[in-house]
C-alpha positions in Angstrom: -59.9 1.8 180.6 -61.4 5.1 181.6 -63.4 5.4 178.4 -64.7 1.8 178.9 -65.9 2.7 182.4 -67.7 5.9 181.1 -69.4 3.9 178.4 -70.6 1.4 180.9 -72.1 4.2 183.1 -73.7 6.5 180.5 -73.8 4.3 177.5 -72.6 4.8 173.9 -73.8 7.7 171.8 -76.1 5.3 169.9 -77.6 3.9 173.1 -78.2 7.5 174.4 -80.0 8.4 171.1 -82.2 5.3 171.3 -83.0 6.1 174.9 -84.1 9.6 174.0 -86.5 8.2 171.4 -88.3 5.8 173.8 -90.8 8.4 175.0 -91.9 9.1 171.4 -92.2 5.3 170.7 -94.4 5.0 173.8 -96.6 7.9 172.6 -97.0 6.3 169.2 -98.1 3.0 170.7 -100.6 4.7 173.0 -102.1 6.6 170.0 -102.2 3.5 167.9 -104.2 1.6 170.6 -106.8 4.4 170.5 -107.0 4.3 166.7 -108.0 0.6 166.7 -111.6 1.6 167.3 -111.8 4.0 164.5 -113.1 3.2 161.0 -111.0 3.0 157.8 -112.5 6.3 156.5 -111.5 8.1 159.7 -107.9 7.2 159.1 -108.1 8.5 155.5 -109.8 11.7 156.7 -106.9 12.3 159.1 -104.4 12.1 156.2 -106.6 14.3 153.9 -106.7 16.9 156.7 -102.9 16.9 157.1 -102.4 17.2 153.3 -104.8 20.1 153.2 -102.8 21.9 155.9 -99.5 21.5 154.1 -101.1 22.5 150.8 -101.2 26.1 152.1 -97.4 26.3 151.9 -97.3 25.4 148.1 -96.6 28.2 145.6 -100.0 29.8 144.9 -101.3 30.3 141.4 -101.8 34.1 141.8 -98.0 34.5 141.8 -97.8 33.8 138.1 -101.2 32.7 136.9 -102.6 36.1 136.0 -100.8 38.7 133.9 -102.3 41.9 135.3 -101.6 43.9 132.2 -104.0 41.9 130.1 -106.3 40.4 132.7 -110.0 41.0 132.6 -112.0 42.0 135.6 -113.5 38.6 135.9 -110.0 37.0 136.0 -108.9 39.6 138.6 -112.0 38.8 140.8 -111.3 35.1 140.5 -107.6 35.7 141.5 -108.7 37.8 144.5 -111.0 35.0 145.6 -108.2 32.4 145.5 -106.0 34.9 147.5 -108.6 35.2 150.2 -108.7 31.4 150.6 -105.0 31.1 150.4 -104.2 33.7 153.1 -107.1 32.4 155.2 -105.3 29.1 155.5 -102.1 30.8 156.5 -103.6 33.2 159.1 -103.0 30.8 161.9 -99.3 30.8 161.2 -99.0 34.5 160.4 -101.5 36.4 162.6 -100.1 39.7 161.3 -101.4 39.1 157.8 -103.5 42.0 156.6 -107.2 41.1 156.9 -107.9 42.8 153.6 -106.7 39.7 151.9 -109.1 37.5 153.9 -112.4 39.2 153.6 -114.1 37.5 150.6 -115.6 39.9 148.1 -114.3 42.9 150.1 -113.0 44.3 146.8 -116.5 44.6 145.3 -117.1 48.2 144.2 -113.4 49.0 143.8 -111.9 50.0 140.4 -110.1 47.5 138.3 -106.8 49.2 139.0 -107.4 49.1 142.8 -108.1 45.3 142.5 -104.9 44.8 140.5 -103.0 46.8 143.2 -104.4 44.5 145.8 -103.1 41.5 143.9 -99.6 43.1 143.7 -99.8 43.7 147.5 -100.7 40.0 148.0 -97.7 38.9 146.0 -95.4 41.2 148.0 -96.9 39.8 151.2 -96.3 36.2 150.0 -92.7 37.0 149.1 -92.2 38.4 152.7 -93.5 35.3 154.5 -92.3 32.6 152.1 -88.8 32.3 153.6 -90.4 31.1 156.8 -92.3 28.3 155.3 -89.6 25.6 155.5 -89.2 26.1 159.3 -92.9 26.0 159.9 -93.3 22.8 157.8 -90.5 21.2 159.6 -92.1 22.0 163.0 -95.5 20.7 161.8 -94.0 17.5 160.7 -92.3 17.0 164.0 -95.5 17.8 165.9 -97.7 15.3 164.0 -95.0 12.6 163.8 -96.3 10.5 166.6 -99.9 10.6 165.3 -98.9 9.9 161.7 -96.7 7.0 162.7 -99.5 5.6 164.8 -101.8 5.8 161.8 -99.3 4.0 159.6 -98.8 1.2 162.3 -102.6 0.9 162.6 -103.0 0.6 158.8 -100.4 -2.2 158.8 -102.4 -3.9 161.5 -105.6 -3.6 159.4 -103.9 -5.1 156.4 -102.8 -8.2 158.3 -104.2 -11.4 156.8 -105.0 -9.9 153.4 -103.9 -11.7 150.3 -102.0 -9.2 148.0 -100.7 -9.4 144.5 -97.1 -8.3 144.3 -95.1 -8.7 141.1 -97.8 -11.1 139.8 -97.3 -13.3 142.8 -99.7 -13.8 145.8 -98.4 -12.5 149.1 -100.0 -12.4 152.5 -99.5 -9.3 154.6 -98.4 -10.3 158.1 -96.4 -7.3 159.3 -97.0 -4.7 162.1 -94.3 -2.3 163.2 -92.3 -3.3 166.3 -90.7 -0.7 168.6 -87.3 -1.1 167.0 -88.9 -0.3 163.6 -90.6 2.8 165.1 -87.2 3.9 166.3 -85.7 3.4 162.9 -88.5 5.4 161.3 -87.9 8.3 163.6 -84.2 8.3 162.9 -84.8 8.3 159.2 -87.1 11.3 159.4 -84.4 13.2 161.4 -81.8 12.6 158.7 -79.9 9.8 160.4 -78.7 6.4 159.1 -80.6 3.5 160.4 -78.6 0.3 160.3 -80.7 -2.9 160.5 -79.8 -6.5 159.9 -81.4 -8.6 157.1 -84.9 -9.7 158.2 -85.5 -6.8 160.7 -88.0 -5.2 158.3 -86.2 -2.3 156.6 -88.9 -2.1 153.9 -91.6 -1.7 156.6 -89.5 0.9 158.5 -89.4 3.1 155.4 -93.2 3.4 155.3 -93.1 5.6 158.4 -91.0 8.6 157.2 -92.2 8.2 153.7 -95.9 8.6 154.7 -95.1 11.5 157.0 -93.2 13.5 154.3 -95.5 12.5 151.5 -98.3 14.5 153.3 -96.6 17.7 152.3 -97.4 17.0 148.7 -93.9 17.8 147.5 -93.0 14.3 146.5 -90.9 11.6 148.2 -88.4 9.4 146.4 -87.6 5.9 147.6 -84.3 4.8 146.1 -83.5 1.1 145.7 -80.7 -0.8 144.1 -82.5 -2.4 141.1 -85.7 -2.3 139.1 -87.1 -5.4 140.6 -86.9 -4.1 144.1 -88.4 -0.8 143.0 -91.4 -2.5 141.4 -91.8 -5.0 144.3 -91.7 -2.3 147.0 -94.0 0.1 145.1 -96.6 -2.7 144.8 -96.1 -4.2 148.2 -95.9 -1.1 150.4 -98.2 0.6 147.9 -101.2 -1.2 149.5 -100.5 0.7 152.7 -99.9 4.1 151.1 -103.0 3.8 148.9 -105.1 2.7 151.9 -104.3 6.2 153.3 -105.1 8.0 150.1 -101.5 8.6 148.9 -100.5 8.0 145.2 -97.6 5.8 144.3 -95.4 5.7 141.2 -92.5 3.6 140.0 -89.7 4.5 137.6 -88.5 1.6 135.5 -86.0 1.4 132.6 -87.2 2.3 129.1 -90.3 4.1 130.3 -91.3 7.0 127.9 -91.0 10.6 129.1 -94.7 11.3 129.5 -95.2 8.2 131.7 -92.2 9.1 133.8 -93.6 12.6 134.4 -96.8 11.0 135.6 -94.9 8.8 138.1 -93.0 11.8 139.4 -96.3 13.6 140.0 -97.3 10.9 142.6 -96.9 11.5 146.3 -94.4 8.7 146.5 -92.1 7.5 143.7 -89.9 4.4 143.7 -86.9 3.9 141.5 -83.2 3.1 141.3 -80.4 5.6 141.9 -79.3 5.5 138.3 -82.8 6.2 136.9 -83.3 9.2 139.2 -79.8 10.4 138.3 -80.2 10.0 134.6 -83.6 11.8 134.7 -81.9 14.6 136.5 -79.2 14.8 133.9 -81.8 14.8 131.0 -83.9 17.5 132.7 -80.9 19.8 133.3 -78.8 19.0 130.3 -80.9 18.0 127.4 -84.4 19.3 128.0 -84.9 22.7 126.2 -88.2 23.6 127.9 -90.1 22.9 131.2 -92.5 20.7 129.4 -89.7 18.3 128.4 -88.6 17.8 132.0 -90.0 14.9 134.0 -88.9 15.5 137.6 -90.8 18.2 139.7 -88.3 18.8 142.4 -86.3 17.2 145.2 -87.8 17.3 148.7 -87.2 14.1 150.7 -85.6 10.7 149.8 -85.1 7.4 151.5 -82.1 5.4 150.3 -82.2 1.7 150.7 -78.8 0.0 151.0 -77.3 3.4 151.5 -73.7 2.1 151.7 -74.0 0.4 148.3 -75.7 3.4 146.6 -73.6 6.2 148.0 -70.2 4.5 148.3 -69.9 1.5 145.9 -72.1 2.6 143.0 -71.1 6.2 143.4 -67.7 5.3 142.1 -69.2 4.9 138.6 -70.1 8.2 137.2 -73.4 8.7 135.4 -72.7 9.9 131.8 -75.4 10.7 129.4 -74.8 11.5 125.7 -76.8 11.9 122.5 -76.5 13.0 118.9 -75.7 16.7 118.3 -78.9 18.4 117.0 -78.5 19.2 113.3 -75.1 17.6 112.9 -76.2 15.2 110.1 -77.7 18.0 108.0 -75.3 20.9 108.4 -72.0 18.9 108.5 -70.5 21.6 110.7 -67.4 19.5 111.5 -66.5 19.0 107.8 -67.2 22.7 107.2 -65.0 24.1 110.0 -62.2 21.5 110.2 -60.1 22.9 107.3 -60.8 26.5 108.5 -59.6 25.7 112.0 -56.4 24.0 110.5 -55.7 27.2 108.6 -56.4 29.3 111.7 -53.8 27.3 113.7 -51.2 27.6 110.9 -51.7 31.3 110.8 -51.4 31.6 114.5 -48.2 29.5 114.4 -46.7 31.7 111.7 -47.7 34.8 113.7 -46.1 33.5 116.9 -42.9 32.5 115.2 -42.6 36.0 113.7 -43.2 37.5 117.2 -40.4 35.4 118.7 -38.0 36.5 115.9 -38.9 40.2 116.5 -38.4 39.7 120.3 -34.9 38.4 119.8 -34.1 41.4 117.5 -35.4 43.8 120.2 -33.4 42.1 122.8 -30.2 42.4 120.7 -30.9 46.2 120.6 -31.3 46.1 124.5 -35.0 46.9 124.1 -36.1 44.3 126.6 -39.5 46.0 127.3 -40.6 45.5 123.7 -39.1 42.0 123.7 -40.9 41.1 126.9 -44.2 42.3 125.5 -43.9 40.2 122.3 -42.8 37.1 124.3 -45.8 37.4 126.6 -48.0 37.7 123.5 -46.6 34.4 122.2 -47.2 32.9 125.6 -50.9 33.9 125.3 -51.3 32.6 121.7 -49.1 29.5 121.8 -47.7 28.6 125.2 -45.8 25.5 123.9 -44.1 27.3 121.0 -40.6 25.9 120.5 -39.0 29.3 119.9 -40.6 30.6 123.1 -39.3 27.5 125.0 -35.7 28.2 123.8 -36.0 31.9 124.7 -36.9 30.8 128.3 -33.5 29.3 128.6 -32.0 32.8 128.3 -32.2 34.5 131.8 -32.5 38.0 130.3 -35.4 37.0 128.0 -37.1 35.1 130.8 -36.8 38.2 133.0 -38.1 40.4 130.2 -41.2 38.2 129.7 -42.0 38.1 133.5 -41.7 41.9 133.6 -43.9 42.3 130.5 -46.6 40.0 132.1 -46.4 41.9 135.4 -46.9 45.2 133.6 -50.0 43.9 131.9 -51.7 43.1 135.2 -50.7 46.3 136.9 -53.4 48.1 134.9 -56.6 47.5 136.8 -58.6 48.0 133.5 -56.2 45.7 131.6 -56.7 47.7 128.4 -53.2 46.8 127.1 -53.8 43.1 127.9 -57.1 43.1 125.9 -55.4 44.9 123.0 -52.6 42.3 123.0 -55.0 39.5 122.8 -56.9 41.1 120.0 -53.7 41.1 117.9 -53.9 37.2 117.9 -56.3 34.9 116.2 -57.0 33.2 119.5 -55.6 33.1 123.0 -55.2 30.3 125.5 -55.5 30.4 129.3 -53.4 27.5 130.5 -54.5 27.6 134.1 -58.2 27.3 133.3 -57.6 25.1 130.3 -59.6 27.6 128.2 -59.3 29.1 124.8 -61.2 32.0 123.2 -61.3 33.5 119.7 -60.4 37.1 119.2 -62.2 39.4 116.8 -59.5 38.6 114.2 -60.1 34.9 114.6 -63.9 35.2 114.3 -63.6 37.2 111.2 -61.3 34.6 109.7 -63.6 31.6 110.5 -66.9 33.4 109.6 -66.3 36.6 107.7 -70.0 37.0 106.7 -71.2 36.4 110.3 -68.5 37.0 112.9 -71.1 36.9 115.7 -71.7 33.2 115.0 -69.0 32.3 117.6 -70.3 34.7 120.3 -72.6 33.3 123.0 -75.9 35.2 122.9 -77.1 37.1 126.0 -80.5 35.4 126.5 -81.4 37.7 129.4 -81.0 40.8 127.1 -82.8 39.1 124.2 -85.7 38.1 126.4 -85.8 41.6 127.9 -86.2 43.0 124.4 -89.1 40.6 123.7 -90.8 41.5 127.0 -90.4 45.2 126.3 -92.2 45.0 123.0 -95.6 46.4 123.8 -97.0 45.6 120.3 -97.1 41.8 121.0 -99.4 39.8 123.3 -98.2 37.5 126.1 -98.8 34.4 123.9 -96.7 35.9 121.1 -93.9 36.8 123.5 -93.8 33.2 124.8 -93.8 31.9 121.2 -90.9 34.2 120.3 -88.9 33.1 123.3 -89.4 29.4 122.4 -88.5 30.0 118.8 -85.4 31.9 119.9 -84.3 29.0 122.2 -84.9 26.4 119.5 -82.9 28.4 116.9 -79.9 28.8 119.3 -80.0 25.2 120.4 -79.7 24.1 116.7 -76.8 26.4 115.8 
């Protein structure tokens, strides 16, 4: 009863949230009324100006575009010119930036080494201010939200009455944002869930936060439940986005990789949750180089039918598979299957022998040696029948536990590593992991025991970078060749 009275007096949490958004809605409507007298080009110029402001926060080319060791003076001068323009755009947000970066051609007359040093200083300055970019961008988006939403609403008003072609069907635009839709758009930008009934215009609501965040140039994903809706919405709402100078892409099933990459480069990309998910899996699991990846990052997304996508469909995992590279030509399975069978038989014989020796040691009251051998069997064959029978003997069980404890008392674990190397392979039951020992690798591949050792790419790349006799292009080619070779092993 008391809670009911309180809700009647101050309202529910949702009612209080909507009430707090009303002043913003009133400001949007006021701005939109003023925009009705402006030209179409004036609206586009506003969007272009906002995009230019956000472009200053993108990663600049001078961070990796010029290799100072091999750069010519002309390249260095060009890089310094871009630095001057870049930091000039950031000066309003970071007044403490050194003016040496901003004075165009101030480096004239300096030596090449001094110019290169100035580029290094600029890179250090960017690394120092870059962590603050996200907070500044977020504040800028919140500051311009009323004006951007007013522009979007006014664009929808200008499209009213026009005949559009959507999915090869004629469709007349007759939509302008109501206040409830403006509230939904504000809520979506702030990371909330906007629940709206069928017919209340969810598709139109999405244009507000999508346009706002697309101005950053980092890409916005609009996630729908099927390919038809993705295509329909990209064409339908695409008229509004393109009116403001934004680019629109759509991901559909069976599109080739190069075309998908073009769609992801657009300011706004429509698609289904499964297409976005599979592209992510391909980029991070199957692509062997940056050029083979299609997505460019994940900045902001609007999910239509969020309960269906994130609850119902999320119960079905996305699994991607493909043929193993080189499997048909090398027949690695047929090659190693008999060797692995022999390896397991040898390990079985070795563990049975260790169990027998442990029992003999125990009969001589040498429980320390017995415990060491039983623990070795546990490492090599945890389900060994002889070991299971020994565990029924309290003395042998106690000996094994003491032997295991003794191995882990040594912080460097030298005895443990030595024990493992006496086996062909050892098994970690808790982590469900198995690893070959030196003896096992030599058995499977006596001519090339390192064939079963994962290479340290960082060390190999470091050796390539440290080779002063090769050019940058040759180093990149060597790294790509090394990656291709390892991926086909």
